[in-house]
All heavy atoms as atom14 arrays in JSON, in Angstrom:
{
  "sequence": "MNDKEKRELQYKIYNREDSLMIEKMCKDCKFYDDRCRKNRMLRECAVKFLKNRG",
  "atom14_mask": [
    [1, 1, 1, 1, 1, 1, 1, 1, 0, 0, 0, 0, 0, 0],
    [1, 1, 1, 1, 1, 1, 1, 1, 0, 0, 0, 0, 0, 0],
    [1, 1, 1, 1, 1, 1, 1, 1, 0, 0, 0, 0, 0, 0],
    [1, 1, 1, 1, 1, 1, 1, 1, 1, 0, 0, 0, 0, 0],
    [1, 1, 1, 1, 1, 1, 1, 1, 1, 0, 0, 0, 0, 0],
    [1, 1, 1, 1, 1, 1, 1, 1, 1, 0, 0, 0, 0, 0],
    [1, 1, 1, 1, 1, 1, 1, 1, 1, 1, 1, 0, 0, 0],
    [1, 1, 1, 1, 1, 1, 1, 1, 1, 0, 0, 0, 0, 0],
    [1, 1, 1, 1, 1, 1, 1, 1, 0, 0, 0, 0, 0, 0],
    [1, 1, 1, 1, 1, 1, 1, 1, 1, 0, 0, 0, 0, 0],
    [1, 1, 1, 1, 1, 1, 1, 1, 1, 1, 1, 1, 0, 0],
    [1, 1, 1, 1, 1, 1, 1, 1, 1, 0, 0, 0, 0, 0],
    [1, 1, 1, 1, 1, 1, 1, 1, 0, 0, 0, 0, 0, 0],
    [1, 1, 1, 1, 1, 1, 1, 1, 1, 1, 1, 1, 0, 0],
    [1, 1, 1, 1, 1, 1, 1, 1, 0, 0, 0, 0, 0, 0],
    [1, 1, 1, 1, 1, 1, 1, 1, 1, 1, 1, 0, 0, 0],
    [1, 1, 1, 1, 1, 1, 1, 1, 1, 0, 0, 0, 0, 0],
    [1, 1, 1, 1, 1, 1, 1, 1, 0, 0, 0, 0, 0, 0],
    [1, 1, 1, 1, 1, 1, 0, 0, 0, 0, 0, 0, 0, 0],
    [1, 1, 1, 1, 1, 1, 1, 1, 0, 0, 0, 0, 0, 0],
    [1, 1, 1, 1, 1, 1, 1, 1, 0, 0, 0, 0, 0, 0],
    [1, 1, 1, 1, 1, 1, 1, 1, 0, 0, 0, 0, 0, 0],
    [1, 1, 1, 1, 1, 1, 1, 1, 1, 0, 0, 0, 0, 0],
    [1, 1, 1, 1, 1, 1, 1, 1, 1, 0, 0, 0, 0, 0],
    [1, 1, 1, 1, 1, 1, 1, 1, 0, 0, 0, 0, 0, 0],
    [1, 1, 1, 1, 1, 1, 0, 0, 0, 0, 0, 0, 0, 0],
    [1, 1, 1, 1, 1, 1, 1, 1, 1, 0, 0, 0, 0, 0],
    [1, 1, 1, 1, 1, 1, 1, 1, 0, 0, 0, 0, 0, 0],
    [1, 1, 1, 1, 1, 1, 0, 0, 0, 0, 0, 0, 0, 0],
    [1, 1, 1, 1, 1, 1, 1, 1, 1, 0, 0, 0, 0, 0],
    [1, 1, 1, 1, 1, 1, 1, 1, 1, 1, 1, 0, 0, 0],
    [1, 1, 1, 1, 1, 1, 1, 1, 1, 1, 1, 1, 0, 0],
    [1, 1, 1, 1, 1, 1, 1, 1, 0, 0, 0, 0, 0, 0],
    [1, 1, 1, 1, 1, 1, 1, 1, 0, 0, 0, 0, 0, 0],
    [1, 1, 1, 1, 1, 1, 1, 1, 1, 1, 1, 0, 0, 0],
    [1, 1, 1, 1, 1, 1, 0, 0, 0, 0, 0, 0, 0, 0],
    [1, 1, 1, 1, 1, 1, 1, 1, 1, 1, 1, 0, 0, 0],
    [1, 1, 1, 1, 1, 1, 1, 1, 1, 0, 0, 0, 0, 0],
    [1, 1, 1, 1, 1, 1, 1, 1, 0, 0, 0, 0, 0, 0],
    [1, 1, 1, 1, 1, 1, 1, 1, 1, 1, 1, 0, 0, 0],
    [1, 1, 1, 1, 1, 1, 1, 1, 0, 0, 0, 0, 0, 0],
    [1, 1, 1, 1, 1, 1, 1, 1, 0, 0, 0, 0, 0, 0],
    [1, 1, 1, 1, 1, 1, 1, 1, 1, 1, 1, 0, 0, 0],
    [1, 1, 1, 1, 1, 1, 1, 1, 1, 0, 0, 0, 0, 0],
    [1, 1, 1, 1, 1, 1, 0, 0, 0, 0, 0, 0, 0, 0],
    [1, 1, 1, 1, 1, 0, 0, 0, 0, 0, 0, 0, 0, 0],
    [1, 1, 1, 1, 1, 1, 1, 0, 0, 0, 0, 0, 0, 0],
    [1, 1, 1, 1, 1, 1, 1, 1, 1, 0, 0, 0, 0, 0],
    [1, 1, 1, 1, 1, 1, 1, 1, 1, 1, 1, 0, 0, 0],
    [1, 1, 1, 1, 1, 1, 1, 1, 0, 0, 0, 0, 0, 0],
    [1, 1, 1, 1, 1, 1, 1, 1, 1, 0, 0, 0, 0, 0],
    [1, 1, 1, 1, 1, 1, 1, 1, 0, 0, 0, 0, 0, 0],
    [1, 1, 1, 1, 1, 1, 1, 1, 1, 1, 1, 0, 0, 0],
    [1, 1, 1, 1, 0, 0, 0, 0, 0, 0, 0, 0, 0, 0]
  ],
  "atom14_positions": [
    [[-174.75, -144.43, -153.86], [-174.87, -144.7, -152.44], [-176.23, -145.36, -152.19], [-177.26, -144.82, -152.54], [-174.76, -143.37, -151.67], [-174.77, -143.53, -150.18], [-174.6, -141.97, -149.28], [-172.87, -141.68, -149.41], [0.0, 0.0, 0.0], [0.0, 0.0, 0.0], [0.0, 0.0, 0.0], [0.0, 0.0, 0.0], [0.0, 0.0, 0.0], [0.0, 0.0, 0.0]],
    [[-176.21, -146.53, -151.56], [-177.47, -147.24, -151.31], [-178.1, -146.77, -149.99], [-177.54, -145.95, -149.27], [-177.25, -148.75, -151.33], [-176.3, -149.22, -150.24], [-176.14, -148.54, -149.24], [-175.68, -150.36, -150.44], [0.0, 0.0, 0.0], [0.0, 0.0, 0.0], [0.0, 0.0, 0.0], [0.0, 0.0, 0.0], [0.0, 0.0, 0.0], [0.0, 0.0, 0.0]],
    [[-179.26, -147.3, -149.68], [-180.01, -146.87, -148.5], [-179.26, -147.15, -147.2], [-179.28, -146.35, -146.27], [-181.37, -147.55, -148.45], [-182.33, -147.0, -149.5], [-182.09, -145.86, -149.96], [-183.29, -147.69, -149.85], [0.0, 0.0, 0.0], [0.0, 0.0, 0.0], [0.0, 0.0, 0.0], [0.0, 0.0, 0.0], [0.0, 0.0, 0.0], [0.0, 0.0, 0.0]],
    [[-178.6, -148.3, -147.13], [-177.88, -148.66, -145.91], [-176.74, -147.67, -145.65], [-176.55, -147.23, -144.52], [-177.32, -150.07, -146.03], [-176.65, -150.55, -144.78], [-176.16, -151.97, -144.92], [-175.45, -152.4, -143.65], [-174.9, -153.74, -143.75], [0.0, 0.0, 0.0], [0.0, 0.0, 0.0], [0.0, 0.0, 0.0], [0.0, 0.0, 0.0], [0.0, 0.0, 0.0]],
    [[-176.01, -147.3, -146.67], [-174.91, -146.35, -146.53], [-175.44, -144.97, -146.12], [-174.82, -144.28, -145.31], [-174.12, -146.25, -147.82], [-173.33, -147.49, -148.15], [-172.71, -147.44, -149.53], [-173.15, -146.62, -150.37], [-171.78, -148.24, -149.77], [0.0, 0.0, 0.0], [0.0, 0.0, 0.0], [0.0, 0.0, 0.0], [0.0, 0.0, 0.0], [0.0, 0.0, 0.0]],
    [[-176.57, -144.58, -146.68], [-177.17, -143.3, -146.32], [-177.57, -143.28, -144.85], [-177.35, -142.3, -144.15], [-178.39, -143.02, -147.19], [-178.06, -142.64, -148.6], [-179.32, -142.4, -149.4], [-179.0, -142.13, -150.86], [-180.22, -141.96, -151.67], [0.0, 0.0, 0.0], [0.0, 0.0, 0.0], [0.0, 0.0, 0.0], [0.0, 0.0, 0.0], [0.0, 0.0, 0.0]],
    [[-178.18, -144.37, -144.38], [-178.58, -144.46, -142.97], [-177.38, -144.42, -142.04], [-177.41, -143.75, -141.01], [-179.38, -145.73, -142.71], [-180.84, -145.56, -143.08], [-181.66, -146.77, -142.71], [-181.65, -147.62, -143.9], [-181.41, -148.92, -143.91], [-181.21, -149.57, -142.82], [-181.41, -149.59, -145.04], [0.0, 0.0, 0.0], [0.0, 0.0, 0.0], [0.0, 0.0, 0.0]],
    [[-176.32, -145.12, -142.41], [-175.1, -145.12, -141.6], [-174.48, -143.73, -141.52], [-174.05, -143.29, -140.46], [-174.09, -146.12, -142.15], [-174.48, -147.56, -141.92], [-173.52, -148.54, -142.58], [-172.56, -148.09, -143.24], [-173.75, -149.74, -142.43], [0.0, 0.0, 0.0], [0.0, 0.0, 0.0], [0.0, 0.0, 0.0], [0.0, 0.0, 0.0], [0.0, 0.0, 0.0]],
    [[-174.46, -143.04, -142.63], [-173.92, -141.68, -142.66], [-174.77, -140.74, -141.8], [-174.23, -139.95, -141.02], [-173.85, -141.16, -144.1], [-173.3, -139.76, -144.28], [-171.86, -139.67, -143.79], [-173.38, -139.35, -145.73], [0.0, 0.0, 0.0], [0.0, 0.0, 0.0], [0.0, 0.0, 0.0], [0.0, 0.0, 0.0], [0.0, 0.0, 0.0], [0.0, 0.0, 0.0]],
    [[-176.08, -140.85, -141.93], [-176.98, -140.02, -141.13], [-176.79, -140.31, -139.64], [-176.79, -139.39, -138.81], [-178.43, -140.27, -141.54], [-179.42, -139.32, -140.93], [-179.19, -137.89, -141.37], [-178.77, -137.63, -142.49], [-179.46, -136.96, -140.49], [0.0, 0.0, 0.0], [0.0, 0.0, 0.0], [0.0, 0.0, 0.0], [0.0, 0.0, 0.0], [0.0, 0.0, 0.0]],
    [[-176.62, -141.58, -139.29], [-176.4, -141.96, -137.89], [-175.1, -141.37, -137.37], [-175.05, -140.88, -136.24], [-176.38, -143.49, -137.78], [-176.29, -144.01, -136.38], [-177.37, -143.89, -135.52], [-175.13, -144.61, -135.91], [-177.29, -144.37, -134.22], [-175.05, -145.08, -134.62], [-176.13, -144.96, -133.78], [-176.04, -145.42, -132.49], [0.0, 0.0, 0.0], [0.0, 0.0, 0.0]],
    [[-174.04, -141.37, -138.17], [-172.77, -140.79, -137.75], [-172.91, -139.28, -137.54], [-172.37, -138.73, -136.58], [-171.69, -141.06, -138.79], [-171.22, -142.49, -138.8], [-170.19, -142.7, -139.88], [-169.78, -144.17, -139.96], [-168.81, -144.41, -141.03], [0.0, 0.0, 0.0], [0.0, 0.0, 0.0], [0.0, 0.0, 0.0], [0.0, 0.0, 0.0], [0.0, 0.0, 0.0]],
    [[-173.62, -138.61, -138.42], [-173.84, -137.17, -138.29], [-174.63, -136.88, -137.02], [-174.31, -135.98, -136.25], [-174.56, -136.61, -139.53], [-173.63, -136.66, -140.74], [-175.06, -135.19, -139.28], [-174.3, -136.34, -142.05], [0.0, 0.0, 0.0], [0.0, 0.0, 0.0], [0.0, 0.0, 0.0], [0.0, 0.0, 0.0], [0.0, 0.0, 0.0], [0.0, 0.0, 0.0]],
    [[-175.68, -137.67, -136.78], [-176.52, -137.5, -135.6], [-175.7, -137.69, -134.32], [-175.79, -136.9, -133.39], [-177.66, -138.52, -135.67], [-178.81, -138.25, -134.74], [-179.77, -137.31, -135.05], [-178.94, -138.96, -133.55], [-180.84, -137.07, -134.21], [-180.0, -138.74, -132.7], [-180.95, -137.79, -133.03], [-181.99, -137.56, -132.2], [0.0, 0.0, 0.0], [0.0, 0.0, 0.0]],
    [[-174.86, -138.72, -134.29], [-174.01, -138.96, -133.12], [-173.01, -137.83, -132.91], [-172.71, -137.45, -131.79], [-173.27, -140.28, -133.24], [-174.14, -141.45, -132.91], [-175.15, -141.3, -132.24], [-173.76, -142.63, -133.37], [0.0, 0.0, 0.0], [0.0, 0.0, 0.0], [0.0, 0.0, 0.0], [0.0, 0.0, 0.0], [0.0, 0.0, 0.0], [0.0, 0.0, 0.0]],
    [[-172.48, -137.29, -134.0], [-171.52, -136.19, -133.9], [-172.19, -134.94, -133.33], [-171.62, -134.25, -132.48], [-170.92, -135.9, -135.29], [-169.96, -134.76, -135.31], [-168.72, -135.07, -134.52], [-167.84, -133.9, -134.56], [-167.09, -133.53, -133.56], [-167.04, -134.24, -132.47], [-166.35, -132.46, -133.66], [0.0, 0.0, 0.0], [0.0, 0.0, 0.0], [0.0, 0.0, 0.0]],
    [[-173.4, -134.67, -133.76], [-174.13, -133.51, -133.23], [-174.4, -133.69, -131.73], [-174.27, -132.75, -130.96], [-175.44, -133.33, -133.98], [-175.26, -132.83, -135.4], [-176.55, -132.8, -136.19], [-177.58, -133.31, -135.69], [-176.53, -132.3, -137.32], [0.0, 0.0, 0.0], [0.0, 0.0, 0.0], [0.0, 0.0, 0.0], [0.0, 0.0, 0.0], [0.0, 0.0, 0.0]],
    [[-174.76, -134.9, -131.32], [-174.98, -135.17, -129.9], [-173.71, -134.97, -129.1], [-173.73, -134.41, -128.01], [-175.51, -136.59, -129.68], [-176.98, -136.72, -130.02], [-177.64, -135.68, -130.23], [-177.48, -137.86, -130.05], [0.0, 0.0, 0.0], [0.0, 0.0, 0.0], [0.0, 0.0, 0.0], [0.0, 0.0, 0.0], [0.0, 0.0, 0.0], [0.0, 0.0, 0.0]],
    [[-172.57, -135.44, -129.63], [-171.32, -135.26, -128.9], [-170.96, -133.79, -128.77], [-170.43, -133.38, -127.74], [-170.14, -135.99, -129.49], [-170.4, -136.75, -130.54], [0.0, 0.0, 0.0], [0.0, 0.0, 0.0], [0.0, 0.0, 0.0], [0.0, 0.0, 0.0], [0.0, 0.0, 0.0], [0.0, 0.0, 0.0], [0.0, 0.0, 0.0], [0.0, 0.0, 0.0]],
    [[-171.24, -133.01, -129.8], [-170.96, -131.57, -129.72], [-171.85, -130.91, -128.67], [-171.4, -130.03, -127.93], [-171.16, -130.91, -131.08], [-170.09, -131.2, -132.12], [-170.49, -130.6, -133.46], [-168.75, -130.68, -131.68], [0.0, 0.0, 0.0], [0.0, 0.0, 0.0], [0.0, 0.0, 0.0], [0.0, 0.0, 0.0], [0.0, 0.0, 0.0], [0.0, 0.0, 0.0]],
    [[-173.12, -131.32, -128.6], [-174.02, -130.77, -127.59], [-173.53, -131.09, -126.19], [-173.55, -130.24, -125.3], [-175.44, -131.32, -127.77], [-176.2, -130.69, -128.88], [-177.87, -131.32, -128.87], [-178.19, -131.34, -130.61], [0.0, 0.0, 0.0], [0.0, 0.0, 0.0], [0.0, 0.0, 0.0], [0.0, 0.0, 0.0], [0.0, 0.0, 0.0], [0.0, 0.0, 0.0]],
    [[-173.07, -132.32, -125.99], [-172.56, -132.72, -124.69], [-171.32, -131.89, -124.35], [-171.19, -131.37, -123.24], [-172.23, -134.22, -124.66], [-173.51, -135.04, -124.67], [-171.39, -134.58, -123.44], [-173.3, -136.51, -124.86], [0.0, 0.0, 0.0], [0.0, 0.0, 0.0], [0.0, 0.0, 0.0], [0.0, 0.0, 0.0], [0.0, 0.0, 0.0], [0.0, 0.0, 0.0]],
    [[-170.45, -131.75, -125.32], [-169.21, -131.02, -125.1], [-169.47, -129.55, -124.78], [-168.86, -128.99, -123.87], [-168.34, -131.13, -126.35], [-166.96, -130.57, -126.21], [-166.16, -130.77, -127.47], [-166.17, -131.88, -128.02], [-165.53, -129.78, -127.91], [0.0, 0.0, 0.0], [0.0, 0.0, 0.0], [0.0, 0.0, 0.0], [0.0, 0.0, 0.0], [0.0, 0.0, 0.0]],
    [[-170.37, -128.91, -125.51], [-170.6, -127.47, -125.35], [-171.55, -127.15, -124.2], [-171.37, -126.18, -123.49], [-171.18, -126.88, -126.64], [-170.28, -126.98, -127.82], [-169.15, -126.01, -127.71], [-168.3, -126.06, -128.96], [-167.13, -125.27, -128.89], [0.0, 0.0, 0.0], [0.0, 0.0, 0.0], [0.0, 0.0, 0.0], [0.0, 0.0, 0.0], [0.0, 0.0, 0.0]],
    [[-172.59, -127.96, -124.01], [-173.64, -127.59, -123.09], [-173.66, -128.45, -121.83], [-173.67, -127.94, -120.72], [-174.99, -127.68, -123.78], [-176.09, -127.03, -123.01], [-177.64, -127.15, -123.88], [-178.16, -128.73, -123.3], [0.0, 0.0, 0.0], [0.0, 0.0, 0.0], [0.0, 0.0, 0.0], [0.0, 0.0, 0.0], [0.0, 0.0, 0.0], [0.0, 0.0, 0.0]],
    [[-173.65, -129.74, -121.99], [-173.86, -130.64, -120.86], [-172.7, -130.66, -119.87], [-172.92, -130.86, -118.68], [-174.14, -132.05, -121.34], [-175.63, -132.19, -122.32], [0.0, 0.0, 0.0], [0.0, 0.0, 0.0], [0.0, 0.0, 0.0], [0.0, 0.0, 0.0], [0.0, 0.0, 0.0], [0.0, 0.0, 0.0], [0.0, 0.0, 0.0], [0.0, 0.0, 0.0]],
    [[-171.49, -130.5, -120.35], [-170.33, -130.58, -119.45], [-170.4, -129.51, -118.35], [-169.89, -129.71, -117.26], [-169.03, -130.42, -120.22], [-168.71, -131.59, -121.11], [-168.36, -132.83, -120.31], [-167.98, -133.95, -121.26], [-167.64, -135.17, -120.58], [0.0, 0.0, 0.0], [0.0, 0.0, 0.0], [0.0, 0.0, 0.0], [0.0, 0.0, 0.0], [0.0, 0.0, 0.0]],
    [[-171.04, -128.38, -118.6], [-171.17, -127.32, -117.61], [-172.44, -127.43, -116.78], [-172.61, -126.68, -115.83], [-171.16, -125.95, -118.29], [-169.86, -125.68, -119.01], [-168.83, -126.21, -118.58], [-169.88, -124.95, -120.01], [0.0, 0.0, 0.0], [0.0, 0.0, 0.0], [0.0, 0.0, 0.0], [0.0, 0.0, 0.0], [0.0, 0.0, 0.0], [0.0, 0.0, 0.0]],
    [[-173.31, -128.34, -117.12], [-174.6, -128.48, -116.43], [-174.41, -129.21, -115.1], [-173.68, -130.19, -115.01], [-175.57, -129.25, -117.32], [-177.22, -129.41, -116.59], [0.0, 0.0, 0.0], [0.0, 0.0, 0.0], [0.0, 0.0, 0.0], [0.0, 0.0, 0.0], [0.0, 0.0, 0.0], [0.0, 0.0, 0.0], [0.0, 0.0, 0.0], [0.0, 0.0, 0.0]],
    [[-175.1, -128.75, -114.07], [-174.94, -129.38, -112.76], [-175.65, -130.74, -112.68], [-175.43, -131.49, -111.74], [-175.49, -128.45, -111.67], [-176.98, -128.18, -111.74], [-177.4, -127.19, -110.66], [-178.88, -126.89, -110.75], [-179.28, -125.88, -109.78], [0.0, 0.0, 0.0], [0.0, 0.0, 0.0], [0.0, 0.0, 0.0], [0.0, 0.0, 0.0], [0.0, 0.0, 0.0]],
    [[-176.47, -131.08, -113.67], [-177.17, -132.36, -113.68], [-176.48, -133.4, -114.55], [-176.99, -134.49, -114.74], [-178.61, -132.19, -114.18], [-179.43, -131.27, -113.34], [-179.93, -130.1, -113.86], [-179.69, -131.56, -112.01], [-180.68, -129.24, -113.09], [-180.44, -130.71, -111.23], [-180.94, -129.54, -111.77], [0.0, 0.0, 0.0], [0.0, 0.0, 0.0], [0.0, 0.0, 0.0]],
    [[-175.3, -133.1, -115.08], [-174.6, -134.02, -115.97], [-173.44, -134.67, -115.24], [-172.56, -134.01, -114.72], [-174.09, -133.29, -117.22], [-173.49, -134.22, -118.23], [-174.31, -134.94, -119.08], [-172.12, -134.4, -118.33], [-173.79, -135.82, -120.0], [-171.59, -135.27, -119.25], [-172.42, -135.97, -120.08], [-171.89, -136.84, -121.0], [0.0, 0.0, 0.0], [0.0, 0.0, 0.0]],
    [[-173.46, -136.0, -115.18], [-172.38, -136.77, -114.56], [-172.18, -138.02, -115.41], [-172.65, -139.1, -115.06], [-172.76, -137.12, -113.12], [-171.61, -137.76, -112.37], [-170.45, -137.54, -112.75], [-171.89, -138.49, -111.4], [0.0, 0.0, 0.0], [0.0, 0.0, 0.0], [0.0, 0.0, 0.0], [0.0, 0.0, 0.0], [0.0, 0.0, 0.0], [0.0, 0.0, 0.0]],
    [[-171.54, -137.86, -116.57], [-171.36, -138.9, -117.59], [-172.67, -139.32, -118.22], [-172.71, -140.16, -119.1], [-170.63, -140.12, -117.04], [-169.19, -139.81, -116.71], [-168.59, -138.96, -117.4], [-168.66, -140.42, -115.75], [0.0, 0.0, 0.0], [0.0, 0.0, 0.0], [0.0, 0.0, 0.0], [0.0, 0.0, 0.0], [0.0, 0.0, 0.0], [0.0, 0.0, 0.0]],
    [[-173.76, -138.8, -117.78], [-175.09, -138.93, -118.39], [-175.99, -137.93, -117.68], [-175.65, -137.44, -116.6], [-175.66, -140.33, -118.26], [-175.99, -140.75, -116.85], [-176.66, -142.12, -116.82], [-177.19, -142.39, -115.5], [-178.39, -141.99, -115.06], [-179.18, -141.3, -115.85], [-178.8, -142.28, -113.87], [0.0, 0.0, 0.0], [0.0, 0.0, 0.0], [0.0, 0.0, 0.0]],
    [[-177.1, -137.62, -118.27], [-178.02, -136.65, -117.66], [-178.75, -137.3, -116.48], [-179.42, -138.31, -116.65], [-179.02, -136.15, -118.7], [-180.11, -134.86, -118.06], [0.0, 0.0, 0.0], [0.0, 0.0, 0.0], [0.0, 0.0, 0.0], [0.0, 0.0, 0.0], [0.0, 0.0, 0.0], [0.0, 0.0, 0.0], [0.0, 0.0, 0.0], [0.0, 0.0, 0.0]],
    [[-178.61, -136.71, -115.31], [-179.29, -137.27, -114.13], [-180.79, -136.97, -114.14], [-181.55, -137.57, -113.4], [-178.66, -136.72, -112.86], [-177.24, -137.26, -112.66], [-176.65, -136.81, -111.38], [-176.51, -135.36, -111.43], [-175.94, -134.63, -110.49], [-175.46, -135.19, -109.44], [-175.85, -133.33, -110.62], [0.0, 0.0, 0.0], [0.0, 0.0, 0.0], [0.0, 0.0, 0.0]],
    [[-181.21, -136.05, -114.98], [-182.64, -135.74, -115.12], [-183.29, -136.58, -116.22], [-184.47, -136.42, -116.49], [-182.83, -134.25, -115.46], [-182.47, -133.31, -114.36], [-183.58, -133.24, -113.37], [-183.33, -132.14, -112.39], [-184.48, -131.9, -111.56], [0.0, 0.0, 0.0], [0.0, 0.0, 0.0], [0.0, 0.0, 0.0], [0.0, 0.0, 0.0], [0.0, 0.0, 0.0]],
    [[-182.49, -137.42, -116.89], [-182.96, -138.27, -118.0], [-183.61, -137.47, -119.12], [-184.62, -137.87, -119.68], [-183.93, -139.35, -117.49], [-183.23, -140.32, -116.58], [-182.08, -140.69, -116.82], [-183.9, -140.72, -115.52], [0.0, 0.0, 0.0], [0.0, 0.0, 0.0], [0.0, 0.0, 0.0], [0.0, 0.0, 0.0], [0.0, 0.0, 0.0], [0.0, 0.0, 0.0]],
    [[-183.03, -136.32, -119.41], [-183.55, -135.47, -120.49], [-182.96, -135.9, -121.82], [-181.86, -136.41, -121.91], [-183.17, -134.02, -120.24], [-183.84, -133.42, -119.05], [-183.36, -132.01, -118.86], [-184.08, -131.37, -117.77], [-183.58, -130.36, -117.07], [-182.39, -129.88, -117.35], [-184.28, -129.83, -116.1], [0.0, 0.0, 0.0], [0.0, 0.0, 0.0], [0.0, 0.0, 0.0]],
    [[-183.7, -135.64, -122.87], [-183.21, -135.85, -124.23], [-182.29, -134.68, -124.55], [-182.65, -133.53, -124.31], [-184.35, -135.9, -125.24], [-185.33, -137.03, -125.01], [-184.62, -138.63, -125.27], [-184.3, -138.59, -127.01], [0.0, 0.0, 0.0], [0.0, 0.0, 0.0], [0.0, 0.0, 0.0], [0.0, 0.0, 0.0], [0.0, 0.0, 0.0], [0.0, 0.0, 0.0]],
    [[-181.11, -134.97, -125.08], [-180.12, -133.91, -125.32], [-180.65, -132.81, -126.22], [-180.48, -131.63, -125.95], [-178.86, -134.5, -125.94], [-178.04, -135.42, -125.07], [-176.88, -135.98, -125.86], [-177.53, -134.68, -123.87], [0.0, 0.0, 0.0], [0.0, 0.0, 0.0], [0.0, 0.0, 0.0], [0.0, 0.0, 0.0], [0.0, 0.0, 0.0], [0.0, 0.0, 0.0]],
    [[-181.28, -133.19, -127.31], [-181.76, -132.2, -128.27], [-182.87, -131.35, -127.68], [-182.92, -130.14, -127.87], [-182.23, -132.88, -129.54], [-181.08, -133.51, -130.27], [-181.52, -134.29, -131.48], [-180.4, -134.93, -132.1], [-179.55, -134.32, -132.91], [-179.74, -133.08, -133.22], [-178.53, -134.97, -133.41], [0.0, 0.0, 0.0], [0.0, 0.0, 0.0], [0.0, 0.0, 0.0]],
    [[-183.78, -131.96, -126.93], [-184.87, -131.22, -126.31], [-184.32, -130.24, -125.27], [-184.74, -129.08, -125.21], [-185.83, -132.2, -125.63], [-186.99, -131.55, -124.94], [-187.87, -132.57, -124.25], [-187.96, -133.71, -124.73], [-188.47, -132.2, -123.22], [0.0, 0.0, 0.0], [0.0, 0.0, 0.0], [0.0, 0.0, 0.0], [0.0, 0.0, 0.0], [0.0, 0.0, 0.0]],
    [[-183.35, -130.68, -124.51], [-182.73, -129.83, -123.5], [-182.03, -128.64, -124.16], [-182.13, -127.51, -123.68], [-181.73, -130.66, -122.7], [-181.1, -129.85, -121.24], [0.0, 0.0, 0.0], [0.0, 0.0, 0.0], [0.0, 0.0, 0.0], [0.0, 0.0, 0.0], [0.0, 0.0, 0.0], [0.0, 0.0, 0.0], [0.0, 0.0, 0.0], [0.0, 0.0, 0.0]],
    [[-181.35, -128.88, -125.25], [-180.63, -127.81, -125.94], [-181.59, -126.8, -126.56], [-181.37, -125.59, -126.48], [-179.74, -128.4, -127.02], [0.0, 0.0, 0.0], [0.0, 0.0, 0.0], [0.0, 0.0, 0.0], [0.0, 0.0, 0.0], [0.0, 0.0, 0.0], [0.0, 0.0, 0.0], [0.0, 0.0, 0.0], [0.0, 0.0, 0.0], [0.0, 0.0, 0.0]],
    [[-182.66, -127.27, -127.15], [-183.62, -126.38, -127.81], [-184.37, -125.52, -126.79], [-184.59, -124.34, -126.99], [-184.62, -127.2, -128.66], [-185.78, -126.35, -129.12], [-183.91, -127.81, -129.85], [0.0, 0.0, 0.0], [0.0, 0.0, 0.0], [0.0, 0.0, 0.0], [0.0, 0.0, 0.0], [0.0, 0.0, 0.0], [0.0, 0.0, 0.0], [0.0, 0.0, 0.0]],
    [[-184.72, -126.12, -125.64], [-185.5, -125.4, -124.64], [-184.64, -124.69, -123.6], [-185.15, -124.11, -122.65], [-186.44, -126.38, -123.93], [-187.5, -126.93, -124.85], [-188.43, -127.84, -124.09], [-189.52, -128.37, -125.0], [-190.43, -129.26, -124.28], [0.0, 0.0, 0.0], [0.0, 0.0, 0.0], [0.0, 0.0, 0.0], [0.0, 0.0, 0.0], [0.0, 0.0, 0.0]],
    [[-183.29, -124.76, -123.77], [-182.36, -124.12, -122.84], [-182.63, -124.52, -121.38], [-182.77, -123.69, -120.5], [-182.42, -122.58, -122.96], [-182.12, -122.1, -124.35], [-183.13, -121.6, -125.16], [-180.84, -122.18, -124.85], [-182.86, -121.17, -126.44], [-180.56, -121.73, -126.15], [-181.57, -121.23, -126.94], [0.0, 0.0, 0.0], [0.0, 0.0, 0.0], [0.0, 0.0, 0.0]],
    [[-182.69, -125.83, -121.14], [-183.01, -126.34, -119.81], [-181.78, -126.54, -118.93], [-181.89, -127.02, -117.81], [-183.75, -127.68, -119.94], [-185.08, -127.64, -120.65], [-185.63, -129.04, -120.81], [-186.07, -126.77, -119.91], [0.0, 0.0, 0.0], [0.0, 0.0, 0.0], [0.0, 0.0, 0.0], [0.0, 0.0, 0.0], [0.0, 0.0, 0.0], [0.0, 0.0, 0.0]],
    [[-180.62, -126.16, -119.41], [-179.38, -126.36, -118.68], [-179.48, -125.76, -117.27], [-179.88, -124.61, -117.1], [-178.24, -125.71, -119.45], [-176.9, -125.79, -118.76], [-175.85, -125.15, -119.67], [-174.64, -124.8, -118.89], [-173.64, -124.14, -119.7], [0.0, 0.0, 0.0], [0.0, 0.0, 0.0], [0.0, 0.0, 0.0], [0.0, 0.0, 0.0], [0.0, 0.0, 0.0]],
    [[-179.17, -126.56, -116.27], [-179.15, -126.18, -114.85], [-180.53, -125.79, -114.3], [-180.61, -125.23, -113.22], [-178.16, -125.04, -114.6], [-176.73, -125.49, -114.79], [-176.39, -126.63, -114.49], [-175.89, -124.61, -115.3], [0.0, 0.0, 0.0], [0.0, 0.0, 0.0], [0.0, 0.0, 0.0], [0.0, 0.0, 0.0], [0.0, 0.0, 0.0], [0.0, 0.0, 0.0]],
    [[-181.59, -126.08, -115.01], [-182.93, -125.8, -114.47], [-183.47, -127.06, -113.81], [-183.38, -128.14, -114.34], [-183.89, -125.37, -115.58], [-183.54, -124.01, -116.1], [-184.61, -123.52, -117.0], [-184.19, -122.26, -117.6], [-184.83, -121.69, -118.58], [-185.9, -122.24, -119.11], [-184.39, -120.55, -119.09], [0.0, 0.0, 0.0], [0.0, 0.0, 0.0], [0.0, 0.0, 0.0]],
    [[-184.05, -126.91, -112.66], [-184.53, -128.04, -111.86], [-185.73, -128.71, -112.36], [-186.25, -128.88, -113.33], [0.0, 0.0, 0.0], [0.0, 0.0, 0.0], [0.0, 0.0, 0.0], [0.0, 0.0, 0.0], [0.0, 0.0, 0.0], [0.0, 0.0, 0.0], [0.0, 0.0, 0.0], [0.0, 0.0, 0.0], [0.0, 0.0, 0.0], [0.0, 0.0, 0.0]]
  ]
}
């Protein structure tokens, strides 16, 4: 596996993790409307448990 293939695989994994975060956490958040209205980074929001906090 060359470097380009490794990067593509890592990118797919990263995107999958983001979609899972959106599915599990963001869909119930009052600030989520097809994107975060607070312009938060998904991973930072998930780690700091910022869901529904103003």
